[in-house]
C-alpha positions, 0 to 999 in steps of 0.5 A: 078315334083320331090324331089329337089336334095340337095347339102351339103355346107361347108363354112369357113368365117371370124368371122367379116363377120358372121352377114353380111353373114347371112343377105345375106343368109337370103335375098337369102332364099335357104340355111338351116344351119345344126342342132346341131351335123350334121357333127361335129363329125370330129376330126379336127372340134372338135379341132378347132371349137366350137358352136357359141353363140349370142343374141338368148335368147334376140331375143326370149324374144323380139319376145315373148313380141310382140306376147303376146302384139298382143294376148292382142289386139286380146282378148280385142280389136279384129280387124274388118276385111273384110271377104276377106281382104288381109294382109298388104304388106311390103318389105323384106328389111324392115324386115331384119334389126332393125328399129327405131320403134322397141324400141317404139313398145317394150315399147308399148307391155310392156304397153299392158302387164301391162294393161293385168296384171291389168285386171287380178287383177281386174278380181280376185278382182271382183270374190272375191267380188262377192263371198263375196256378195254371202255369205252375201245375205242369211243374208241380212235381219238379224237384228244382226250385223255380228261382234256383240260381245254380252254382258257379259252373252249373245251371238249370233250364225249364221249358216245354217241347211239343208232345210229338218231339223225339226225345231220344233223338234230342238226347243223342244229339246232346250226347254227341255235341256235349258229351254227358255234361247235360241231364235232361228230365221229363217232369210231366206231359199232356196232349200238347206238350212235354215239360222238361228240365235240363241241368247243364254246364254254363259253358254249354248254354248256347249249344244246348239252347240251339239244340233244344230250339231245333226241336221246338223248345219254349221257355215258360214265364214263371213271373215272380214265382219263388221256390218249388212249384208245389209250394207256389200252387199251395200258396195260390190256392190259399190266396184264392180261398182268401179272395173267395172269402172276401168276395163272400163278405162283400156279397153279404154286404150287398145282400144287406143293402138290398133290403133298401131296394124299394126305397132306392127304386123310389129315389131313382124314379124321383130322380127321373122326374126331377131330371125331366123337369131340369131338361124342360128348364133347359128348353126355356129361353131366358131374358133379363127378368123373364123366361119364354116358354114355347111348346105344344099341348092338345087342343082338348087340354087348352082350358086346363093349361089356361087355368094353370097359367092364370095362377102365374104372372105371365102372358100367353097365346095359343095358335093353330099350327100352319101347314108348314109346321106339321113336320114339327107338330108332335103326334098324340093318338086317341082311340077307343077301348079296342082300337087303342090296343093296336097302338102296339103295332103302330109304335113298332112301325112308325107314328102317322104324320100330323095332319094325316089319318090315325090307322088304328081304328081302321086296322083294328077290325082287320088285325083282330079278325085275321089273327083269330082266323089264323089261330081258330081254336076255342081252347087257345082262345080261352087260354089267351083271354084268361092269361091276358085278363090275369096279367092286366088285373094282377100285374097292371103293366105300365103299357097294357096295350100289348096284352089288350091286343092279345085279349081281343085276338083271343076273343076272335080266336075263340069265335073262329074256333066255334066256326071250325069246331076246334078245341085244342085241335080234335082233342074232344074227338080223340078222347071220345075214341079212347073210351069208344074204340068201336066207333068208326068216324067218317072222313073229317067227322068229329065228336062235338056238339056241332059240326064245323061250319068251316072245315080247314082240312076238307074245304081248303080251296073255299078257305083260300078263296075267302082269304083272298076276298078278305084281302081284296076288302082290306086293300080296297079299304086302304084305297078308299082312305087314300082317296079321302086324304087326297080329296082333303088336300085338294088332289082330285085328279090324283085320286081320280086317275089312281084309286078311282080309275082302278076301282073302275078297272076291277068293276069292269073286269068283274062285270065282263066275267060275270056277264060273259061280255069280256070284249066290251069290258076290255075296250072300256078298260083300255079307254079308261087306262088311256084317259087316266094313266097317261094324264099329265104326260105328252107324246110317247110318254103317254104310251110309257105311262100307260104300260108302266102303270098297267104293269106296276098296278097289276103285278102289285095288286096280284102279289098283295092279294095273294099275300092274304093266302097266309090266312088259310095257310096258318089256319090249316097248319095250326089245325094239322099240328094240333091234330097230329099231336092228339093222334100221337097221344091217342096211339098210347091207348090211355088217357094219361099218355094222351094228356101228356103228349097232347098237352106238350104238343098243343103248348108248342103249337100255341107258342108257335102260333102266338108268334107266327100269327102276330108276325104275319098279321103285322106284315099284312097291315104294314105292307099290304094295308099301310102301303095304300094310304099311310103317311109315317114320320110323326114325332111322338108327343112327350109332354112334361109329366111324371113318368116312372119305371119302378113304382105305379102312380096312384090314380 
């Protein structure tokens, strides 16, 4: 239940055995090869070895091809899965080497991408044709061909005027300046414009255009339209019909190819595994006849790695990392059945630095206890337990930690529900009153097998005090961990003047209040602060150090402890919301109406609390608790191993 101890591995092997060695290391799955530049600044290595280059680019291209092909299937022919259907299983050996089906699957992927490009082209053609039809619709009833060239002396003009244009005024102006040589007709109109045609003498073209533009005239762009607009619209609709038919045929082809989805996914996972090995090969240093492997492996797996290396003609050594190497050492966490579930929270925050402390075992009891306290309902707890067990059993998710966490939180929720006697709020009481309307209950009384040991509604103050006490316990635990880390690093004075001193400050203050001897307690606290908070400073810096430390610590501890009041607030809010919906359901006077309203309300309350309690619980851990001792910035241990997305490895 800690950060796994790592060892640095250096191995020199024959270049001819490089691929076989990497294959076995991937099968073993416990060695992370060093990233570019790690340990390569040694003069001897720089002279004798250079980075190796393999077929990584080709592997990446094959993997990307298969990924994109699966994306095409997911978009146009999504797989119909059962809600909790697990991933198909495959043996690790089937993924470590290229298979005879890989080439056909790459050809199939290429065909899917070609069909996808065809669909994109069809979509572009459809959009262009729809735009063309839309531009012709206002002219559907126009009797003049759109490409009419006119005669030797006359021509036609097409265009639009704003919907509010005064056509009568325009007609009078045209009549005054051009006489009766222009025929202006309205073809159609909508909310934004009037679409008009004008037959005119060619000699009057400039004057007519000037008069029209003064009234907001705009000429349309018909593009390559020919003949009557009505015929163009009919032709466009036929083109759209043909495009839709072609699109249907392409989608039908994709649907037939979707039958190969699982084989395609298996090939994609295999490509992922082979890409990882090719990437590892790029991290090797190559000499004339040998390759140099630099990496890390857990100390507990050293024996397995040694046994593997003994099968090859190579030399190797394992060394402990030095203190200055800690920022480069990858971090792997090893936890028990319950504490491993908190890995989800740690991953969202940041991995601890190598050489520090794993927060998961320390955080697990607080996180689960606090979550259960905020939810505090037997019904909700039962649903959480059953739901998580169902997912873990049936779905078998690749990363089960999240569901394991909510499983334990469900257990805590059920336990706290026993203390508060809550079962979907006061549902039992409301159902009882539906069948016994003559019964009168005292304020806060419920119908249940037992009365609540903790009543959130009537004992809110006691619950608030208990929440703050829990906050003090967690904060003091974080301070104790900080003392341990500082003492481990030899920082005795820092631990004494910081955490230990404030332990004593709180102890003296509590003693003074409980014994009613505040004056001696305040004098002792003042002396303690002068001796510890001014340590390492001189002159006036001692005074500023004391007052600065006093201000920052008092305000910091006060705000942090006060943050734990959210434990009481969320418990109270969840209980009240559930009871409100139950009473609304009881107002109907019938069991059916009650069940409908109560189920809807409790479902909303459950969903809200599942998220809300998780977020607030994370805040307490990541800010109030981690801030006392946590050292983040660890690099995740990512060994060369068989990792899959679409298939589950058989164990």
